[in-house]
C-alpha positions in Angstrom: 106.5 129.2 2.3 104.7 129.3 5.5 108.1 130.4 7.1 108.2 133.1 4.3 104.8 133.9 5.4 105.4 134.3 9.2 108.6 136.1 8.6 106.9 138.9 6.4 104.3 138.9 9.6 106.9 139.7 12.1 108.1 142.7 9.9 104.6 143.9 9.6 104.5 143.1 5.7 101.5 141.7 3.7 101.6 138.4 2.6 102.3 136.8 -0.5 100.3 137.2 -3.2 99.9 134.0 -5.3 99.6 134.5 -8.9 100.7 131.4 -9.7 97.8 130.1 -12.1 98.4 133.4 -14.4 101.7 132.2 -15.5 103.9 135.7 -16.6 105.7 135.8 -19.8 107.8 138.1 -21.8 111.0 137.8 -19.7 113.6 138.4 -22.4 117.5 138.3 -22.6 118.1 141.9 -21.0 115.4 141.5 -18.0 117.3 140.9 -15.0 117.0 138.2 -12.4 119.0 137.2 -9.4 118.2 133.9 -7.5 118.3 133.4 -3.8 118.2 129.2 -3.5 116.8 128.2 -0.2 115.4 129.4 3.7 113.7 132.9 3.1 115.1 134.0 6.6 118.8 134.7 5.9 118.4 136.9 3.1 114.9 138.4 3.4 116.0 142.2 4.0 118.1 141.7 0.8 115.3 140.2 -1.3 113.2 143.4 0.0 116.0 146.2 -0.5 116.3 144.6 -4.0 112.6 144.5 -4.8 112.4 148.3 -4.1 115.4 149.1 -6.2 114.5 146.8 -9.3 110.8 145.8 -8.7 110.7 142.2 -10.1 114.3 141.2 -10.2 114.6 139.2 -7.0 113.2 136.3 -7.2 113.4 133.4 -4.2 113.3 129.8 -5.1 112.1 127.7 -2.0 112.0 124.6 -3.7 114.0 122.1 -6.0 110.9 121.5 -8.2 110.7 125.2 -8.9 113.9 125.2 -10.9 115.9 122.9 -13.7 119.2 123.1 -15.3 119.9 122.7 -18.7 123.4 122.5 -20.9 124.5 126.4 -21.4 124.2 127.5 -24.7 127.0 130.0 -24.2 129.3 128.4 -22.0 130.2 124.6 -22.9 130.6 122.2 -19.8 128.2 124.7 -17.9 124.6 124.8 -17.1 121.7 127.6 -17.0 119.6 127.8 -14.3 115.7 128.2 -15.1 113.4 129.1 -13.1 109.6 128.2 -13.6 108.3 129.3 -10.3 109.6 131.9 -7.8 108.4 134.4 -5.2 109.6 137.7 -7.1 109.7 141.0 -4.6 108.5 144.5 -5.8 108.5 147.8 -4.1 107.0 148.3 -0.6 107.8 145.2 0.3 105.0 143.6 -1.7 105.5 139.8 -3.0 103.9 137.4 -5.4 104.1 133.6 -6.1 104.8 133.5 -9.9 105.0 131.1 -12.5 107.2 131.5 -15.3 106.4 130.3 -18.9 108.6 129.8 -20.8 111.3 129.8 -17.4 113.1 132.7 -16.5 116.3 132.7 -16.9 119.1 133.5 -14.0 121.5 136.0 -14.4 123.0 135.7 -10.6 122.8 132.7 -8.4 123.1 132.6 -4.2 121.9 131.2 -1.4 122.1 129.1 2.0 125.3 127.0 1.0 126.4 126.8 4.5 126.0 122.8 5.8 123.7 121.7 8.3 120.7 123.4 6.8 117.4 120.8 5.7 118.1 122.5 2.1 121.8 123.0 1.6 121.5 119.7 -0.3 119.5 120.8 -3.2 120.7 124.5 -3.1 124.3 123.4 -3.7 123.4 120.9 -6.1 121.3 123.2 -8.2 124.1 126.4 -8.1 126.6 124.0 -9.0 128.5 124.8 -12.7 126.5 127.4 -13.6 126.9 129.7 -16.5 126.0 132.8 -14.6 128.0 134.7 -11.6 127.5 132.5 -8.3 128.0 134.1 -4.8 129.2 130.9 -3.3 128.7 127.3 -3.2 129.1 124.2 -1.2 132.8 123.7 -1.9 133.8 127.4 -0.9 131.5 127.2 2.1 133.3 124.0 3.3 136.6 126.0 3.0 134.9 128.9 4.8 134.1 127.0 7.6 137.2 125.1 8.0 139.3 127.3 10.6 142.6 125.8 9.7 142.2 126.6 6.0 141.1 130.1 6.5 143.0 130.9 9.5 146.5 129.9 7.4 144.7 132.1 5.1 144.8 134.8 7.2 148.0 134.3 8.9 150.0 133.8 5.9 148.3 135.9 3.0 146.3 138.6 4.8 149.4 139.2 7.5 146.6 139.1 10.1 147.5 138.1 13.8 145.6 134.3 14.5 145.8 132.7 17.5 148.8 130.0 18.1 147.3 127.2 16.5 149.3 123.5 16.4 147.3 121.6 13.6 147.3 117.4 12.9 146.1 116.5 9.6 146.4 113.3 7.3 149.4 113.6 4.4 147.3 113.3 1.5 145.5 116.7 2.8 145.9 118.8 -0.4 143.7 122.1 0.2 147.1 123.3 2.4 150.2 123.9 0.6 152.7 121.6 1.3 155.2 123.8 2.7 152.8 126.7 5.0 154.8 129.5 6.4 151.8 131.0 8.3 152.9 133.0 11.5 151.4 131.2 14.3 150.5 128.5 12.6 152.2 124.8 12.6 150.7 121.7 10.6 151.8 118.6 11.3 151.3 115.8 8.3 150.4 112.4 10.2 150.8 109.2 7.4 148.8 107.5 10.0 146.7 108.8 12.9 147.8 105.2 14.8 150.5 104.8 17.0 151.8 108.6 17.0 151.7 109.3 20.6 155.8 110.0 20.8 155.3 112.1 17.9 152.1 113.8 19.2 153.9 114.4 22.5 156.9 116.2 21.2 154.8 118.5 18.7 152.4 119.4 21.6 155.4 119.9 24.1 157.5 122.2 21.7 154.1 124.2 21.1 153.4 124.5 24.8 156.5 125.8 25.3 157.5 127.8 22.6 157.3 131.6 22.3 154.0 132.2 20.8 152.5 130.4 23.8 154.0 132.8 26.4 151.4 135.1 26.9 148.8 132.7 27.3 148.0 130.4 30.0 145.2 128.0 28.9 144.8 126.0 25.3 141.8 124.4 23.8 142.0 121.2 21.9 139.1 120.5 19.1 138.0 118.9 16.3 137.9 120.9 12.9 136.9 121.0 9.5 133.6 121.9 7.7 131.7 118.7 9.3 132.5 120.0 12.8 131.1 123.5 12.6 128.3 124.2 15.5 129.1 121.0 17.5 130.8 122.3 20.6 133.6 119.3 20.5 136.0 121.0 22.6 138.2 120.8 25.7 140.2 123.3 27.8 143.5 122.7 29.3 146.0 124.8 31.4 149.4 125.3 29.4 151.2 123.6 32.0 149.2 120.0 31.8 151.3 118.8 28.9 150.7 115.5 29.5 146.8 115.8 29.4 146.5 118.1 26.4 148.7 115.4 24.3 146.5 112.8 25.4 143.3 114.6 24.1 145.4 115.5 21.2 145.7 111.6 20.9 142.3 110.8 21.8 140.9 113.4 19.1 143.1 111.5 16.0 141.5 108.2 16.1 138.5 109.6 14.0 140.5 111.5 11.8 139.4 112.0 8.5 141.0 113.7 5.4 139.1 116.3 5.6 139.3 117.1 9.1 142.4 118.5 11.3 142.6 118.1 15.2 143.6 121.5 16.4 145.6 123.0 19.2 145.0 126.6 20.0 146.0 129.1 22.4 142.6 130.4 24.4 143.2 134.1 23.5 141.6 136.3 26.2 139.6 139.4 25.7 141.9 142.5 26.9 141.6 143.8 30.4 141.6 147.1 30.4 141.2 149.9 33.2 137.6 150.3 34.3 135.8 152.9 36.6 134.9 151.8 40.1 132.1 149.2 39.8 128.9 150.3 40.9 128.2 147.4 43.3 130.7 145.5 45.6 129.9 142.3 43.9 132.7 140.5 42.0 133.3 141.2 38.2 133.2 138.0 36.5 136.1 137.4 33.4 134.2 138.5 30.1 135.4 137.7 26.0 134.2 139.6 23.5 133.7 138.5 20.1 133.7 140.9 16.9 131.8 139.8 14.2 132.4 141.6 10.7 130.2 141.3 7.5 132.3 142.1 4.2 130.9 141.8 0.7 132.4 141.9 -2.8 131.7 145.7 -3.8 132.1 147.3 -7.0 135.0 146.4 -8.7 135.3 143.7 -6.4 136.7 145.2 -3.9 135.9 143.9 -0.7 134.0 146.7 1.5 132.8 145.8 5.1 129.0 146.4 5.5 128.8 145.6 9.2 130.1 145.2 12.6 128.9 143.5 15.8 129.4 142.1 18.9 128.9 139.4 21.1 129.9 139.2 24.8 130.1 136.2 27.0 131.7 134.6 29.8 135.5 134.2 29.6 135.8 130.6 30.1 133.6 129.5 26.7 133.5 130.6 23.2 130.8 133.5 22.4 129.0 131.7 19.9 126.6 133.1 17.1 123.4 132.9 18.4 123.9 132.8 21.6 123.7 136.0 22.9 122.3 139.2 21.3 124.6 141.2 19.3 125.7 144.9 20.4 127.6 147.6 18.7 131.1 148.1 18.0 131.3 151.3 20.1 129.6 150.5 23.1 131.3 147.5 23.3 134.6 149.1 23.0 133.1 151.8 25.8 132.0 149.3 27.9 135.2 147.3 27.9 136.9 150.7 28.8 138.1 152.5 25.5 136.7 156.0 26.7 138.7 158.0 24.2 136.3 158.8 21.2 139.5 158.8 18.9 140.6 155.5 20.4 137.7 153.8 19.4 137.6 155.5 15.8 141.2 154.1 15.5 140.0 150.9 16.6 137.4 150.7 14.2 139.5 152.0 11.3 142.0 148.8 12.0 139.2 146.7 12.1 137.8 147.6 8.3 141.1 147.6 7.3 141.9 144.0 8.9 138.2 142.6 7.5 138.9 143.8 4.1 142.4 142.7 4.0 140.7 139.3 5.5 138.4 139.1 1.9 141.1 140.2 -0.1 143.4 137.1 1.0 140.9 134.8 0.4 139.4 135.9 -2.8 142.7 135.8 -4.2 143.1 132.0 -2.8 140.0 131.3 -4.3 141.1 132.6 -7.8 144.3 129.9 -7.5 141.4 126.9 -7.0 140.3 124.9 -10.1 136.7 125.2 -11.0 135.5 121.7 -9.5 137.4 123.0 -6.2 135.2 126.3 -6.2 132.2 124.5 -7.5 131.9 125.8 -10.9 134.0 128.4 -13.1 131.7 131.3 -12.1 131.2 130.7 -8.3 133.1 133.2 -5.9 132.7 133.9 -2.5 130.5 137.4 -2.6 129.7 137.4 1.2 131.9 136.7 3.6 131.8 136.9 8.0 135.1 137.1 9.6 135.2 137.0 13.6 137.9 139.0 15.8 138.8 138.9 19.0 140.3 142.1 21.1 143.6 141.0 22.6 146.2 142.6 24.3 149.3 141.7 22.8 152.6 143.3 23.8 150.6 146.1 26.2 149.1 147.3 23.1 145.7 146.4 21.7 145.5 143.5 18.9 142.7 142.3 16.6 143.3 138.9 16.4 141.0 136.7 13.4 139.5 133.4 14.6 137.7 132.2 11.8 135.7 133.1 8.8 132.3 131.7 7.6 129.7 131.9 5.1 126.5 132.9 6.6 126.6 133.4 10.3 127.7 136.7 10.9 125.0 137.3 8.5 122.4 136.0 10.4 123.9 137.9 13.4 124.1 141.1 11.5 120.6 141.1 10.5 119.4 140.4 13.8 121.2 143.2 15.1 119.8 145.3 12.2 116.0 144.1 13.4 116.4 145.2 17.2 117.8 148.4 15.9 114.3 149.4 13.7 112.5 148.0 16.8 113.8 151.1 18.5 113.2 153.4 15.9 116.6 153.2 14.7 116.9 154.4 10.9 117.4 151.3 8.7 121.1 150.0 8.2 123.3 150.3 5.2 123.3 146.2 5.4 120.3 145.1 3.0 121.3 148.1 0.3 124.9 147.2 0.1 124.3 143.7 -0.2 121.8 144.0 -2.9 123.2 146.6 -5.0 126.7 144.0 -5.3 123.9 141.3 -6.5 122.3 143.4 -9.0 125.7 144.5 -9.9 127.0 141.0 -10.8 123.7 140.6 -12.3 123.6 142.9 -14.8 127.8 142.4 -15.6 126.3 139.3 -16.5 123.4 140.7 -18.4 126.1 142.7 -21.1 128.0 139.7 -21.5 128.1 138.7 -25.6 126.1 141.8 -26.4 127.1 143.3 -29.7 128.0 147.0 -29.6 128.4 149.0 -32.2 131.0 152.0 -31.5 131.6 154.9 -33.4 135.0 156.4 -33.1 137.6 155.0 -31.1 139.6 158.1 -29.9 143.2 158.1 -28.7 145.4 156.7 -26.5 143.2 158.7 -23.5 140.5 156.0 -24.6 142.8 152.8 -24.4 140.8 151.5 -21.6 137.8 150.8 -23.2 139.2 147.6 -24.8 140.3 146.2 -21.9 137.0 146.9 -20.3 134.8 145.9 -23.3 137.0 142.4 -23.0 136.3 142.3 -19.4 132.9 142.6 -19.6 132.4 140.4 -22.4 131.0 142.7 -25.3 131.3 142.4 -28.6 132.5 145.5 -30.1 132.4 147.1 -33.6 134.2 149.6 -34.5 133.3 152.3 -37.0 136.5 154.3 -37.0 138.2 156.6 -39.6 141.8 155.8 -38.9 142.1 152.6 -41.1 145.5 152.0 -39.3 143.9 152.5 -35.6 145.9 150.3 -32.9 142.3 149.1 -32.0 141.5 147.8 -35.1 142.6 144.3 -33.6 141.1 144.5 -30.3 137.5 144.3 -31.7 135.0 141.8 -32.7 134.6 143.8 -36.3 136.4 146.7 -37.8 134.5 149.0 -40.0 136.8 151.6 -41.5 134.8 154.6 -42.6 136.3 158.3 -42.9 133.8 160.1 -41.1 136.1 163.1 -40.2 133.9 165.6 -42.0 131.2 165.9 -39.8 129.2 168.7 -41.7 128.2 165.9 -43.6 127.1 163.3 -40.9 123.6 163.1 -42.3 125.6 161.4 -45.4 128.1 159.7 -42.9 125.0 158.5 -40.9 123.2 156.5 -44.2 126.6 155.3 -45.1 127.6 153.6 -41.7 124.0 152.1 -41.5 124.6 150.6 -45.1 127.8 149.4 -44.1 126.6 147.3 -40.6 123.4 145.9 -42.7 126.1 144.9 -45.4 128.5 143.0 -42.9 125.4 141.3 -41.6 125.6 142.9 -37.9 122.6 143.4 -35.2 123.8 145.6 -32.9 122.0 145.3 -29.6 123.4 149.2 -28.9 125.3 151.5 -30.4 127.2 154.5 -28.7 130.2 156.5 -29.0 132.8 157.8 -25.8 134.7 160.0 -28.9 133.7 163.7 -28.8 133.7 164.2 -32.4 131.6 161.4 -33.4 128.2 162.1 -30.7 125.7 163.3 -33.3 126.9 160.9 -35.7 126.2 158.3 -33.2 122.6 159.3 -32.6 121.7 159.9 -36.0 123.2 155.9 -36.6 121.0 154.7 -33.6 117.9 156.7 -35.0 118.3 155.1 -38.3 119.0 151.5 -36.8 115.9 151.9 -34.3 118.7 151.6 -31.4 117.9 153.4 -28.0 119.6 156.7 -27.6 119.0 160.4 -27.4 117.5 162.3 -30.3 120.0 163.8 -32.9 118.2 167.2 -32.4 119.4 167.1 -28.7 122.9 165.8 -29.5 123.4 168.8 -31.5 121.8 171.5 -29.1 124.5 170.4 -26.6 127.4 169.6 -28.9 127.4 173.5 -30.2 128.2 176.0 -27.4 126.5 178.9 -28.2 123.2 176.8 -29.3 123.5 175.5 -26.0 123.2 178.4 -23.8 120.7 180.0 -26.5 118.4 177.5 -26.3 118.8 177.2 -22.1 117.8 181.2 -22.1 114.7 180.1 -24.0 113.8 177.8 -21.3 111.6 179.7 -18.4 110.2 177.3 -16.7 111.5 175.4 -13.4 112.3 177.2 -9.6 115.2 178.1 -11.0 114.7 177.9 -14.8 117.2 176.5 -17.0 117.6 180.0 -18.2 119.0 180.8 -14.9 122.3 178.7 -15.5 122.9 180.0 -19.1 125.8 182.5 -20.1 125.3 185.3 -22.7 127.5 184.6 -25.8 127.5 184.9 -29.5 128.6 182.9 -32.4 131.8 184.0 -34.1 132.4 183.7 -38.1 134.2 186.5 -38.7 135.5 189.6 -37.8 132.3 191.6 -38.3 130.8 189.3 -35.5 133.5 190.1 -33.0 132.3 193.8 -33.4 128.8 192.8 -33.0 129.4 190.3 -30.0 131.1 192.9 -28.2 128.1 195.1 -28.1 125.9 192.5 -26.5 128.8 190.4 -24.8 130.3 192.1 -21.7 134.4 192.2 -21.2 136.2 190.5 -19.6 135.0 187.7 -21.9 135.7 184.0 -23.0 136.7 183.7 -26.8 136.8 179.6 -27.9 135.9 177.3 -30.4 132.6 176.6 -31.0 132.8 172.8 -31.4 136.2 172.4 -29.1 137.2 170.0 -26.9 140.0 169.6 -24.3 140.5 173.8 -23.4 142.1 173.8 -26.9 142.0 177.4 -28.3 140.3 179.0 -25.3 141.3 182.4 -24.3 140.0 185.2 -21.5 140.3 188.5 -23.6 139.8 192.0 -22.3 138.2 193.7 -24.8 137.4 193.8 -28.8 140.9 193.8 -30.1 142.2 191.5 -28.0 139.2 189.0 -29.4 140.3 189.9 -32.8 143.6 189.1 -32.2 142.9 185.6 -31.2 140.4 184.8 -33.4 142.9 185.8 -36.2 145.3 183.6 -34.9 143.0 180.9 -34.8 141.5 181.3 -37.9 144.9 181.1 -39.2 146.6 178.3 -37.5 143.6 175.8 -37.0 141.3 175.4 -40.0 140.3 171.5 -40.3 140.8 168.0 -38.6 144.2 167.7 -40.0 145.3 171.0 -37.9 145.0 169.3 -34.9 142.6 166.4 -34.8 140.1 165.4 -32.3 139.4 169.0 -30.9 136.2 169.5 -33.0 137.3 171.2 -36.2 135.6 168.8 -38.6 132.7 170.6 -37.5 134.5 173.9 -38.9 136.4 176.7 -36.7 133.6 179.1 -36.0 133.9 180.4 -32.4 132.2 182.1 -29.9 132.4 184.9 -27.4 130.8 183.9 -23.7 130.9 186.4 -21.0 133.4 185.6 -18.3 131.9 183.8 -15.1 133.8 183.9 -11.9 134.3 181.1 -9.7 135.3 177.7 -9.2 135.5 175.3 -11.7 133.8 171.7 -11.9 132.7 168.6 -13.7 129.6 166.8 -13.1 129.2 163.2 -14.3 125.4 162.6 -14.7 123.9 158.7 -15.5 120.4 159.5 -16.6 117.9 156.8 -17.5 114.4 158.3 -19.0 114.8 161.4 -17.6 115.7 160.1 -14.1 119.0 160.8 -12.4 120.3 157.5 -11.3 124.0 158.9 -10.0 126.0 162.0 -10.0 129.8 162.5 -9.3 131.2 165.9 -8.4 134.9 166.7 -9.3 136.7 169.7 -8.6 139.8 171.9 -11.3 142.2 174.0 -9.9 143.1 177.4 -11.3 144.1 177.4 -14.6 147.1 179.5 -16.3 145.5 182.7 -17.4 144.6 183.9 -20.3 144.3 180.3 -21.5 142.0 178.0 -19.6 143.7 174.8 -20.0 143.1 172.1 -17.1 146.0 172.3 -14.2 144.8 170.0 -11.4 141.8 168.3 -9.8 140.6 166.4 -7.5 137.8 163.7 -6.3 135.6 163.7 -4.3 134.7 167.4 -4.1 135.8 170.1 -1.7 132.6 171.3 -1.8 129.9 171.0 1.1 127.1 169.0 0.1 124.7 171.6 -0.6 127.1 173.7 -3.2 127.3 170.4 -4.2 123.4 169.4 -4.6 123.3 172.9 -6.5 125.7 171.8 -9.2 124.2 168.6 -9.7 120.9 170.0 -9.9 121.9 172.7 -12.3 123.7 170.2 -14.7 120.6 168.1 -14.9 118.2 170.3 -15.5 120.3 171.6 -18.1 120.6 168.3 -20.0 117.1 167.8 -19.9 115.9 171.0 -21.1 118.6 170.3 -24.2 116.5 166.9 -24.5 119.3 164.6 -23.1 117.1 162.3 -21.1 119.0 158.5 -21.6 122.6 158.1 -21.1 126.2 159.4 -19.3 127.1 163.0 -19.3 129.6 165.6 -18.7 128.9 168.8 -18.1 131.3 171.8 -16.5 130.3 174.7 -14.8 131.5 177.1 -12.5 130.1 178.1 -9.0 130.2 181.7 -7.9 128.6 183.4 -4.8 125.3 183.3 -7.2 125.3 179.7 -7.9 126.1 177.5 -10.8 126.8 179.0 -14.5 127.3 176.5 -17.3 130.3 176.3 -19.1 129.5 173.6 -21.9 127.6 170.4 -21.9 129.5 167.0 -23.2 126.8 164.2 -24.5 128.9 161.6 -23.7 131.0 159.9 -21.1 133.6 162.3 -19.0 137.2 162.2 -20.8 140.7 162.6 -19.7 141.0 160.8 -16.2 137.3 161.1 -14.9 136.2 157.2 -15.6 138.9 156.1 -13.9 138.7 158.1 -10.8 135.2 157.8 -10.2 135.5 154.1 -10.6 138.7 154.1 -8.1 137.0 156.5 -5.4 133.0 155.4 -5.6 133.6 151.7 -7.3 130.9 152.4 -10.3 132.2 152.4 -13.8 130.7 155.0 -16.2 131.3 153.1 -19.2 129.7 150.0 -18.4 126.8 152.7 -17.1 126.5 154.0 -20.4 126.4 150.4 -22.2 123.4 149.5 -19.9 121.4 152.9 -20.5 122.2 152.2 -24.5 120.8 149.0 -23.8 117.5 150.1 -22.3 118.3 148.7 -18.7 118.9 151.6 -15.7 122.0 151.0 -14.3 122.3 149.5 -10.5 124.5 152.4 -8.5 125.2 153.2 -5.2 122.1 155.0 -3.4 124.3 156.7 -0.9 127.8 156.9 -2.6 130.5 156.8 -0.2 134.2 157.9 -1.3 136.7 154.8 -0.7 139.3 157.8 -0.1 140.9 161.2 -1.9 142.5 161.3 -5.2 144.1 164.8 -6.2 146.1 164.9 -9.7 147.9 167.6 -11.7 148.6 167.5 -15.5 151.9 167.7 -17.2 152.4 169.6 -20.4 155.3 168.4 -23.2 156.6 172.0 -23.1 156.9 172.1 -19.8 157.7 168.8 -18.8 159.0 166.7 -22.1 162.2 166.6 -20.6 161.5 165.9 -17.2 159.6 163.0 -18.0 161.7 161.6 -21.4 165.4 162.0 -20.8 165.0 162.9 -16.9 163.5 159.6 -16.3 160.4 161.1 -14.6 158.0 158.7 -16.5 160.0 155.5 -16.1 159.8 156.2 -11.9 156.3 157.0 -12.0 155.5 153.8 -14.1 157.2 152.2 -11.4 155.4 154.1 -8.6 152.0 153.0 -9.9 152.9 149.2 -10.6 153.3 149.5 -6.4 150.2 151.3 -6.2 151.4 154.9 -5.1 150.4 157.0 -8.1 147.6 156.7 -11.1 148.4 157.7 -14.2 146.6 158.6 -17.2 148.2 159.0 -20.6 145.9 161.2 -23.1 148.4 161.1 -25.6 151.4 159.2 -27.1 153.3 162.2 -27.4 152.6 166.3 -26.8 149.5 167.4 -28.8 149.8 170.6 -30.3 152.1 173.2 -29.0 152.1 176.6 -27.6 148.8 178.0 -27.3 147.1 174.9 -28.7 148.8 172.7 -26.5 146.8 169.9 -24.4 147.8 168.4 -21.6 149.6 164.7 -21.9 149.4 162.7 -18.7 147.5 163.0 -15.3 149.6 162.0 -12.2 147.6 161.6 -9.2 148.0 160.7 -5.8 145.6 159.4 -3.1 145.3 159.7 0.5 142.6 158.8 3.2 142.2 162.7 3.3 142.2 165.1 0.9 145.4 166.9 2.6 147.4 163.3 3.0 146.6 163.3 -1.1 147.7 167.0 -1.9 150.8 166.7 0.4 152.1 163.7 -1.6 151.3 165.1 -4.8 153.2 168.0 -4.3 155.9 166.0 -2.9 156.0 163.6 -5.7 156.1 166.7 -8.2 158.9 168.3 -6.8 161.0 165.5 -6.8 160.2 164.6 -10.1 160.6 168.3 -11.3 157.1 168.7 -12.7 156.7 171.4 -10.1 158.4 174.6 -11.0 158.4 178.2 -11.0 156.7 178.3 -14.5 154.4 175.7 -13.3 153.6 176.1 -9.5 151.7 173.0 -8.4 151.1 174.1 -5.0 149.6 177.0 -6.7 147.0 174.8 -8.8 146.6 172.5 -5.7 145.5 175.6 -3.7 141.9 175.1 -4.1 141.3 172.3 -2.6 141.1 172.8 0.9 
């Protein structure tokens, strides 16, 4: 506790306020608790950042007497961690010492698991076999601190270069495969370490004379394993000293234990590059450069490089963590003679790929361990340090992976952060990335076991909902009109109820509420991802007392002409929401067409008032064309049976809207209590006029940041003006020279491919965000979202591509490519939906790339090869906006 006060003082922060005499109460099942066990110094920046993002959610436990373990009520054989006392962190660096009555249940636990610290024993014991996500454990830390285990994983699973290594272990050792095939790592199993002189001499001689050792002149002999971390027990030899090397190995074998090994490894020198003439005639000393990387398990369980720092020392001794002040990668590379900025950027990118590949490989091997070997069913490594050398192999610069650790790289990177702040540099991303990762995992645990009433199953395009519900541990109670729907067997409770006639939603809401109560269901939240059911969902929420937007707000957003007419009356703000509205008139008869033609200028857009999927939308040049289109549409699309899922349960009224020039964009928003928590902008390609069916899309947007900001602000202002203050919303806008203009608001999560793409490019899951908002918890989302790459996709139509995808084998080829991670497919319908003028896309095909141009080039080549591109469906033209 005093160490914490000293550290806070050094950071210029106030002392911890002692409120322990007044126990805090009222923590319920939806309150988030991220618990850090052990020393305050390693995780203090993360605690401070987390306290700012989610005040009170981050709790530091400094003593084993502050927490207790009780048998889990939800997961037999595991334990819940309850906190009776802790230091809570809030905004502005404020902290308080609190007691909790009753004790507070942890949703996520991590701490100082590394061996050697005074708190490692009790931290490991408290965190063992918990029922909540646990960011590490003592057994996992032991694996990370064993260079033989991790070096084998890095070489065999991540295909990373490692120092040539000869390892001697006892035969019973079972944490390394019996037949390891790892480039550069040779394993010798000994039944008895005594009397092995001949075998040792033979193995050492073969190693020293082997091809792997040709580039190197020195070797190191050392004991290895988690017990030897930081001991510095090692000896260095020239490669020619074979007898001395064998004797050194033999001497170490005498005290070999089952969890230890004796390593003979090449001393890999740092690459020597041409340097400018020295300023001083004094001789240069040979130096070594150690590159320290810190990676975290980020959104979607994907490794993310958080920070890179370097340490420099004398070549004849290893550069150890904490022995030298850290410095940046770019300046270190310049110091080593990597002058060209492009070459330094390329090395930094290679380092990111290597570090993230290292963590992916280690996580994959962890997943193969038993719960006992991991320290619990929910224990996983969430934070990893990997050290690299910059070596020269075959006259080329090579990153050689040295070792991994559970905490040393964190301490080194945080030291670099503190040094930067002392020089007035802005705060780095490290504390934010780590805090977001921990809070996100805690929120995932928070929703486990929650009962969700879902209104409307939707079609094939919503199939991801059932997989996501299973992965998040949600208990779905589904109300669906189709009694034979395929989702009936995928949910906790299936409640068939025909609500397709949505003009009777008030009556439906009463019936659904009675149905839920009759089944004895007590849902924690109610929501819908299906456009037809959003008003019904709001009415059910109102009757069940669950969180959601008012039905009046959903009705305004659902009816397109009403949305614009409402916004035109909203004249307060800078600019007011009225600035984003477009002149439009409702059409229910041909007389309405004549009246609308007098107030809406042509060209104009005629479309269904409650439509979805772009069905029936058409550009009309004059009143005559509008009459013709309305007559066809009113004849062909009368009720839901004529074209399910496009809003005909509300009737087939139309509207006439002024045509807005510009590019079309989707903005997906996460809003909680009127506060914007997240926004993502995607671009649409040119449509095939006179219809407006979507052809292509890309994410991230091509627009500069200020134009994206215009779209986000316009989308948010329109939602708030309509009364949409809680939820995940999709807003379609056009952006012209004069700024954004609203097309329509979808008061639910974006459809088609949007959830999948946002998750792939940025990480967060809109589905989880919608559940959290409905539960009354603000989702933790990236404060500064950075794209992982670019996705560009094109829509396929049954009329244009039916034979190509089916009889031509195109779909099978695409599915094979998807299994290899080369394309992303989003199936929208099992078969062609509608035909001719009322057709909807059946499939979205997308390619990724590090740049948008690369993704476009891959997609165009793929579409040309498979016959998706044609003179009637010119994919190159559809991609022309994405520049």
